[in-house]
C-alpha angles and dihedrals in degrees: 000000000000111000132001137246120218130176107230109167153331121283097217091219135036106273112232097146130020143175138179110241129210089254089064092250127115125237114216118200128190142166127264108292137183089227138026131153094253131062121200126225091265091061096251123114123266115244094187132045141184111227121201112207089196093064101015091230130130130216120201120243127195130223134185103220134046108264094193107155098348130164127225155175143183120265119224090255090059099257116138118227132209111195128198127341138164142296130293124274098207094172089063102034123359091187092071117071138189112318102181093108099020127135114203124190132196129177131201130169138208089220108027109071091178088082092061112112095013114141130237118292117225110173092173103268109146137197117254089251143004113285125182111174097015125161125218138197132185110236128217091261092051096255118130122238110211119188141181131350140145120279094216112002092253133127109321092204086074106074093207088071094054137087107203092173140099134222135191126233121203121247085267093055098256117136121241085222100237127115109206119198115241118204099206090056094045094048094050100051127168088028093054105102126101095011118196108250128187127177110232127214091252091060095254125116128246105219120191125181131160099339097322132095141178145170109249129196111214090187093062100022090234140125106247097187137359118214129209115273113264109248118238135041130334113299104193136058127350087022099032120174113172140266129209131188100220120230113295124226136187092225090079094031092263090296109185120241114186132191127198117191137180130359138147148243107248142346103275139094088250094060116121116229127230121243093190127108129196123205123194139175100213096191095049121110094258111016112205133164114255106206125222134157140229115224089258141008115276136184123188090023120161121221113199126184115231125207092245090063098257126114125229118212115202143163130017137095142274095225135032137025145259115296136078112310094354102113126089140164096036116220103229100176130093118232122204117207122195108196091193094062122091119272109276093029102064101095128082123178111234135192123313126236123212093217123089111230107192133144113002100019132129145199126194142165119258128207092259091059096253125119122243113214118192145148137038114169105161094162131086093246128010117287125182099193127047120242107203126214096031129138112244089035120258093180089112119042141176115323119203098168116112118211133194118214110204108205122223091259089070098038123115115329091001089075087071094045097073123125107248141188089043114182128177122208087223138003092205106083131177129207093230103105093268123144135231133189126244121191121190145150112254122208113258113280096013111170103192143008135199131189117212132192111214134190117186098188126184117331124205140130093004090305120119098196110207096000111155140148130204126201101216124211111258128196128184106035111149112207112231096013118118099203108065135181116180135178113229123198123214121217114262096230135069087210085070096040110021115199122275141072117332136169125235115213125187110209122194117192089338097312116113126217120219110294126238126211118240134176117239118203 
């Protein structure tokens, strides 16, 4: 089977949210729990951890407000934000307070190791309103668009509980203080939380919720275009599938191509899941959904961009929905999707894990080109042993094991076909059409090389908020030569490459070298 799964460590905390930091480590973020694997100095459990893939060890981090089901994004200065959350659980931990309108900040650096292990910073800035299950996207000017969420965590079929609005944070992560109603969210209640959001090359946002989608101008607070409904079941919470903005290229003027896969019919363990995928080019002359299908229905599936231009789909279940004890028939296999192949030939079945990854699990790309897979905590409070026959189901319990999925491009002999000795002329890049130089050693006989710019974003609940990948224009590669020096051109628009931390990967004949963090301004 293409690729391999290997268990490498213990997460320390249940993994509800995750992000790759500029130090190459991964921050895990969870809700308040009555058990995790790490205790802090004050005697209470850690609900966040910093995981080092080099040593496969986790260090506990503290926070002040409950981050249960938050959204997030990177600021231009590289800080990672967690936005919103849920109420306090004083009877478990009186040191953690209400997180509904919280803004949490954490900073890591590729060069300053003194930041490693530092806990979340919460200076007291708040969102303009309570938001549980909000999505976020960094805008071209470095501001953060924050949309949707529940006001109180209660029944979303009752509109008084819901927050179908958006607000804008400054490029320092401070709210402008205004909640602006958003029609597409209001119309699609109760399926309005955790919308899929992608920044388009024209600076507008692609917003998808339930089965509906539109292009939205934040600048004018208007719907620019409305797209046909995606056929099939519901695609967002509580029946989330996944959505990926496919790799962007200058050859077609960075035209966005978006895929939405999976979903389900209703919020219960009996819900069927949807195998179908829709793919749309929202800036084309006549945007229509092109339909495709995964080999099986999947809810809570994760789509992760890979440096070779393919997408790996992992995790999830074949029956059920999001919610505690509502997932069944886990989907253990990896699926590899090649967007460049003809319709009907895009899917390859990859390796199979032995670990169920249901509600509250994650998958994300690491600097070495492998995928970290972690989490699954589909119970109200952590459980280590299943109790069968319960309602809600306790057949699947809290999973602390961390796996690495090694894609086919690093399998077997490919592991020795990486480009090495990669050096960038600068790690401060600008989306203004400028060029930078990359020198590297190519494997013998290499025929082609690409340089990609990759942003992993904020990962939670099958959403990869802000995830995007650019295939940059490269000049100067000499086929067959080992010593290489190439000129790489940046896009000329921050709508294509919004400011913040990104990773540069050099890929030779489909095999990536180890990525390096850069700052894009």
